[in-house]
C-alpha positions in Angstrom: 114.8 196.6 127.6 114.4 196.0 131.3 112.4 198.5 133.2 114.0 200.7 135.6 113.5 199.8 139.1 113.0 202.1 142.1 116.5 201.1 143.5 118.1 202.2 140.2 116.4 205.6 140.6 117.9 206.3 143.9 120.1 209.4 144.0 123.9 208.8 144.1 126.0 210.3 147.0 127.2 213.0 144.6 123.6 213.9 143.7 122.8 214.1 147.5 125.6 216.5 148.1 124.5 218.7 145.2 120.9 218.7 146.7 122.3 219.5 150.0 124.4 222.4 148.7 121.5 223.7 146.7 119.2 223.8 149.8 122.0 225.5 151.8 122.5 228.1 148.9 118.8 228.7 148.7 118.2 229.3 152.4 121.4 231.6 152.5 120.1 233.6 149.6 116.6 234.1 151.2 118.2 235.1 154.4 120.4 237.8 152.6 117.2 239.1 150.9 115.6 240.2 154.3 117.8 242.9 155.8 115.7 242.9 158.9 116.9 239.4 159.8 120.5 240.7 159.6 119.7 243.7 161.7 118.1 241.4 164.2 121.6 239.6 164.7 122.7 242.9 166.3 119.6 243.9 168.2 118.4 240.7 170.0 121.8 240.0 171.8 121.2 243.5 173.4 117.5 243.7 173.9 116.7 240.2 175.4 119.3 240.1 178.1 119.0 243.8 178.9 115.5 243.2 180.5 116.8 240.5 182.9 120.0 242.5 183.7 118.0 245.6 184.7 115.6 243.5 186.8 118.6 241.8 188.5 120.3 245.3 189.0 117.0 246.5 190.7 116.8 243.3 193.0 120.5 243.8 194.1 119.7 247.1 195.6 121.4 250.4 195.1 124.4 249.2 197.2 124.5 245.8 195.5 124.0 244.2 198.9 121.8 241.5 197.1 124.8 240.2 195.1 126.1 238.2 198.1 122.9 236.2 198.1 123.2 235.6 194.4 126.8 234.6 194.6 126.0 231.9 197.1 123.4 230.5 195.0 125.1 230.8 191.5 128.8 230.6 192.4 129.6 234.0 191.0 128.9 237.6 191.6 129.1 238.4 187.8 125.3 238.4 187.3 125.5 240.1 184.0 127.6 237.4 182.5 125.6 234.7 184.1 122.4 236.1 182.6 123.8 236.6 179.1 125.1 233.1 178.8 121.7 231.7 179.7 119.8 234.1 177.5 122.1 233.4 174.7 121.4 229.6 174.8 117.7 230.3 174.9 117.9 232.5 171.8 119.9 229.8 170.1 117.3 227.2 171.0 114.5 229.4 169.9 116.1 230.1 166.5 116.8 226.4 165.9 113.2 225.4 166.5 112.0 228.1 164.1 114.6 227.3 161.4 115.1 223.6 161.6 111.9 222.4 163.2 109.8 224.8 161.1 111.7 224.4 157.8 108.9 222.3 156.3 106.2 224.6 157.4 108.3 227.4 155.7 108.2 225.2 152.6 104.5 225.0 152.8 104.1 228.8 153.1 106.3 229.2 150.1 104.2 226.7 148.1 107.2 224.6 147.3 106.8 221.7 149.5 105.0 219.2 147.3 107.2 220.2 144.3 110.4 219.7 146.2 109.4 216.4 147.5 108.5 215.1 144.1 112.1 215.2 143.3 114.4 212.2 143.7 116.4 214.0 146.4 116.2 212.6 149.9 113.8 214.5 152.0 116.3 214.6 155.0 118.6 216.8 153.1 115.9 219.6 153.1 116.2 219.8 157.0 120.0 219.1 157.1 120.5 222.1 154.6 118.5 224.3 156.7 120.3 223.0 159.9 123.8 223.7 158.3 122.7 227.2 157.2 121.4 227.9 160.6 124.8 226.8 162.0 126.5 229.6 159.9 124.0 232.0 161.2 124.6 230.7 164.7 128.3 231.3 164.4 127.6 234.9 163.2 125.1 235.4 166.0 127.6 234.2 168.7 130.4 236.3 167.3 128.2 239.5 167.4 126.8 238.6 170.8 130.4 238.2 172.2 131.3 241.6 170.7 128.3 243.4 172.0 128.6 241.7 175.5 132.1 242.9 175.8 131.3 246.5 174.6 128.0 247.2 176.2 127.8 244.9 179.2 131.6 244.6 180.1 131.3 240.8 179.9 134.8 239.1 180.0 135.4 235.3 179.9 137.4 234.2 182.9 138.0 230.6 181.6 139.2 228.8 178.6 137.3 229.9 175.4 138.0 226.5 173.8 136.2 224.6 176.5 133.3 227.0 176.0 133.3 226.3 172.3 133.5 222.5 173.2 130.3 222.7 175.2 128.7 224.5 172.3 129.6 221.9 169.9 128.4 219.2 172.3 125.0 220.8 172.4 124.5 221.0 168.7 123.4 217.3 168.0 120.7 217.4 170.6 119.5 220.8 169.3 119.4 219.6 165.8 117.7 216.3 166.9 114.8 218.3 168.8 114.5 220.4 165.5 114.2 217.3 163.5 111.5 215.9 165.8 109.6 219.2 165.4 109.8 218.9 161.7 108.1 215.5 162.0 105.3 217.2 164.0 104.7 219.5 161.0 104.3 216.7 158.7 101.9 214.9 161.0 99.9 217.8 162.5 100.5 220.4 159.7 101.3 223.0 162.4 103.8 223.2 165.3 103.4 226.8 166.7 102.0 225.6 170.0 104.8 222.9 170.4 107.6 225.5 169.7 106.0 227.9 172.2 105.8 225.1 174.9 109.3 224.0 174.5 110.9 227.4 174.5 108.7 228.1 177.6 110.0 225.0 179.2 113.6 226.1 178.5 113.0 229.5 179.9 111.4 228.2 183.1 113.2 225.0 183.9 116.8 225.3 182.5 117.7 228.3 184.6 118.5 231.0 182.0 118.8 233.6 184.7 119.1 231.6 187.9 120.6 228.3 189.0 118.5 225.2 188.7 119.2 224.3 192.4 116.7 226.8 193.5 113.9 225.1 191.6 111.3 223.3 193.6 112.0 219.6 194.1 109.3 218.4 191.6 110.8 220.8 188.8 114.4 219.6 189.1 113.9 216.2 187.4 112.2 218.0 184.5 115.2 220.2 184.2 117.5 217.2 184.3 115.8 215.9 181.1 116.3 219.1 179.1 119.6 219.4 177.2 119.8 223.2 177.5 120.2 222.8 181.2 123.6 221.1 180.7 124.6 223.5 177.9 123.9 226.5 180.1 125.7 225.1 183.1 128.6 223.8 181.2 129.3 227.2 179.5 128.9 229.1 182.8 131.4 226.8 184.4 133.8 227.0 181.6 133.6 230.6 181.0 132.9 232.1 184.3 134.3 229.8 186.9 137.4 228.7 185.0 136.4 225.0 185.2 138.7 222.5 183.6 137.8 219.6 181.4 137.4 217.2 184.2 134.7 219.3 185.9 132.9 219.6 182.6 132.8 215.9 181.9 129.3 215.4 183.4 127.7 218.0 181.4 129.6 217.0 178.2 128.6 213.4 178.8 124.9 214.4 179.3 124.9 216.5 176.1 126.5 213.5 174.2 123.9 211.1 175.4 121.0 213.5 174.7 122.5 214.2 171.3 122.5 210.5 170.3 118.9 210.1 171.8 117.4 213.1 170.0 119.1 212.4 166.8 117.7 208.8 166.7 114.3 210.1 167.9 114.2 212.8 165.3 115.4 210.7 162.4 113.1 207.7 163.1 110.2 210.1 163.7 110.9 212.1 160.5 111.1 209.0 158.2 108.1 207.4 159.7 106.0 210.6 159.3 107.5 211.1 155.7 106.5 207.7 154.7 103.1 208.0 156.1 102.5 211.3 154.4 103.4 209.6 151.1 101.1 206.6 151.7 98.0 208.6 152.7 98.6 211.6 150.6 98.5 214.2 153.3 100.8 216.6 151.8 98.1 217.7 149.4 95.9 218.7 152.4 98.3 221.2 153.9 
């Protein structure tokens, strides 16, 4: 009898889908086991923007005279909605880095990384499953955020909600690609905390979560232009607050699409390179 070759042992598409579903189901079950994570979906949309909103209210003065200056710079006097859009995108980016980018580190902490990687399933599905589960959590987070922003902060969309959703969808590939690149860092460096803190700090400072990027110093604006959240925040603000049409959103949508392709390619290539290197040198056993 002929010996079975490696190519014969590769998983079929049906097996890949079963593995992907198993990863998603596992992540969802783990998420439900920790009620504090569910409670956080209701608390963070209120706590995080509140600090910036209260600071902005203080800076505007008792009579709100400072709002005229803000309106000239931001294009709207609705500073509360302006802030909640930016902080929501920041929270989304932060959660994505910790879920997708840190998925393999979580496997390490659980003690299941090596055993899972000994299965014939494609390693990429472990990250894709975590990303798809995170997308479901994101949808719940955005729904809760929209409800609470309306109830507690009085935020109302003045534009087309479908265009807001379109910008969100356009930002997903770049966000997942960045998370995939961070997962590669975990394989290579065995730790990525410092990188996660650095990237979320860059988003907070350079992407204008509470202010327009036009007020940044000249040397900072090119850096902001290379960060995908800059376009997601600006596009959602224009679509939701300034009633911008599709034509006005095309530059931001095109930038998000370009960054999505770029980061997906970078993340996919980096992940496969580091995964092959880990198998060759046996570094998984050193985690």
